[in-house]
C-alpha positions in Angstrom: -105.0 53.0 -56.1 -101.5 52.3 -57.0 -99.8 48.9 -57.4 -97.9 49.7 -54.1 -101.2 50.2 -52.3 -102.5 46.8 -53.6 -99.3 45.1 -52.5 -99.7 46.6 -49.0 -103.3 45.4 -48.8 -102.2 41.9 -50.0 -99.5 41.8 -47.3 -102.1 42.8 -44.7 -104.6 40.2 -45.8 -101.8 37.6 -45.8 -100.8 38.5 -42.3 -104.4 38.2 -41.1 -104.7 34.8 -42.8 -101.5 33.6 -41.0 -102.9 34.8 -37.6 -106.2 33.0 -38.3 -104.4 29.9 -39.4 -102.3 29.9 -36.2 -105.3 30.4 -34.0 -107.0 27.5 -35.8 -103.9 25.3 -35.5 -103.7 26.1 -31.7 -107.3 25.0 -31.2 -106.7 21.8 -33.2 -103.6 21.0 -31.1 -105.6 21.5 -27.8 -108.4 19.3 -29.2 -105.9 16.6 -30.2 -104.5 16.7 -26.6 -107.9 16.3 -25.1 -108.6 13.3 -27.4 -105.2 11.8 -26.6 -105.8 12.1 -22.8 -109.2 10.6 -23.2 -107.8 7.6 -25.1 -105.1 7.1 -22.4 -107.8 7.2 -19.7 -109.8 4.7 -21.6 -106.9 2.4 -22.1 -105.9 2.6 -18.4 -109.5 1.8 -17.4 -109.6 -1.1 -19.9 -106.3 -2.5 -18.5 -107.6 -2.3 -14.9 -111.0 -3.9 -15.9 -109.1 -6.7 -17.7 -107.0 -7.4 -14.6 -110.1 -7.3 -12.4 -112.0 -9.6 -14.7 -109.1 -12.1 -14.8 -108.9 -12.0 -11.0 -112.5 -13.2 -10.9 -111.4 -16.7 -11.9 -111.7 -18.6 -8.6 -108.2 -20.1 -8.4 -106.6 -16.8 -9.3 -108.8 -15.0 -6.8 -107.7 -17.4 -4.1 -104.1 -17.0 -5.1 -104.3 -13.2 -5.0 -106.0 -13.2 -1.6 -103.3 -15.5 -0.2 -100.5 -13.6 -1.9 -101.6 -10.2 -0.9 -101.5 -11.1 2.8 -98.4 -13.3 2.5 -100.4 -16.4 3.7 -98.2 -19.3 4.8 -100.4 -21.9 3.0 -99.9 -20.4 -0.5 -99.0 -23.2 -3.0 -96.3 -22.9 -5.7 -99.0 -22.6 -8.3 -100.8 -20.0 -6.3 -97.6 -18.1 -5.9 -97.0 -18.2 -9.6 -100.5 -16.8 -10.3 -100.0 -14.1 -7.7 -96.6 -13.2 -9.1 -98.0 -12.7 -12.6 -100.8 -10.5 -11.1 -98.1 -8.5 -9.3 -96.0 -8.1 -12.4 -99.0 -6.9 -14.4 -99.9 -4.5 -11.6 -96.3 -3.1 -11.5 -96.1 -2.8 -15.3 -99.4 -0.9 -15.2 -97.9 1.3 -12.5 -94.7 1.9 -14.6 -96.8 2.9 -17.6 -98.9 5.3 -15.5 -95.8 6.9 -14.0 -94.2 7.6 -17.4 -97.5 8.8 -18.9 -97.7 11.3 -16.1 -94.1 12.3 -16.5 -94.9 13.1 -20.2 -97.9 15.2 -19.2 -100.4 12.7 -20.6 -102.2 12.1 -17.3 -103.6 14.9 -15.2 -102.3 15.7 -11.7 -105.6 14.7 -10.2 -105.6 11.2 -11.9 -102.0 10.7 -10.9 -102.7 11.6 -7.3 -105.5 9.1 -7.3 -103.1 6.5 -8.7 -100.5 7.3 -6.0 -103.1 7.0 -3.3 -104.1 3.6 -4.7 -100.4 2.4 -4.7 -99.9 3.6 -1.2 -103.3 2.0 -0.2 -102.3 -1.5 -1.3 -98.7 -1.0 0.0 -100.0 -0.1 3.5 -102.0 -3.3 3.9 -100.4 -5.9 1.5 -97.2 -7.4 2.8 -97.2 -9.9 -0.1 -97.3 -7.0 -2.7 -94.5 -5.2 -0.9 -92.4 -8.4 -0.9 -93.2 -9.0 -4.6 -92.1 -5.5 -5.4 -88.7 -6.2 -3.8 -88.5 -9.4 -5.7 -89.4 -7.9 -9.2 -87.9 -4.4 -8.7 -85.0 -5.2 -11.0 -87.2 -5.8 -14.0 -88.1 -2.1 -14.2 -86.5 1.1 -15.4 -84.4 2.5 -12.5 -86.2 5.9 -12.5 -89.6 4.2 -12.0 -88.1 1.7 -9.5 -86.7 4.6 -7.4 -90.0 6.5 -7.5 -91.9 3.3 -6.5 -89.4 2.8 -3.6 -90.1 6.3 -2.4 -93.8 6.0 -2.8 -93.9 2.7 -0.9 -91.7 4.1 1.8 -94.3 6.9 2.4 -97.1 4.4 2.9 -98.1 3.9 6.5 -97.8 0.1 7.0 -100.9 -1.3 8.7 -102.5 -4.7 9.4 -104.1 -6.3 6.3 -107.9 -5.9 6.2 -110.4 -8.5 5.2 -112.2 -6.8 2.3 -115.1 -9.3 2.4 -115.6 -8.8 6.1 -115.4 -5.0 5.6 -118.0 -5.2 2.8 -120.3 -7.3 5.0 -120.1 -4.7 7.8 -121.0 -2.0 5.3 -123.9 -4.0 3.9 -125.3 -4.6 7.4 -125.0 -0.8 8.1 -126.9 -0.1 4.8 -129.6 -2.5 5.8 -130.1 -0.7 9.1 -130.6 2.6 7.3 -134.2 3.5 6.9 -135.4 3.6 3.3 -136.9 6.9 2.3 
């Protein structure tokens, strides 16, 4: 075997090593993306849980209930509580929008988010009014997307979620247990 043959074998082995390294690097990049998306989903869930936990405080719950429907008897303090809730919701929406734009949130998760936005927009005149009031605080690209998304929502009468829940519980109680 000549020195030239050994050099050719060395070149071949080096090429195989580079291919193996690239395959490994590709798998590591895919794994990092999966972990990154999981961390983002976890953070989004934590934010929503924190907002829901904060909304359990009785005075805030009353303020949100009055604000969502645009109740005439909302006080200034209740309006301030509701306004902070709305701004937190809108900042969460903005973050979700840009994470999706960067490919960090799946199409399925984003579609669920859009359905949620359109759901509250359809039955929450106070939230729609708050968006108009706070729209200028947000990046124009997101604000325009939000405007389009809200415009696509079919406006309907607000519902009473407590009454709806009571009806569902009554229906469940009528179901025979197996």
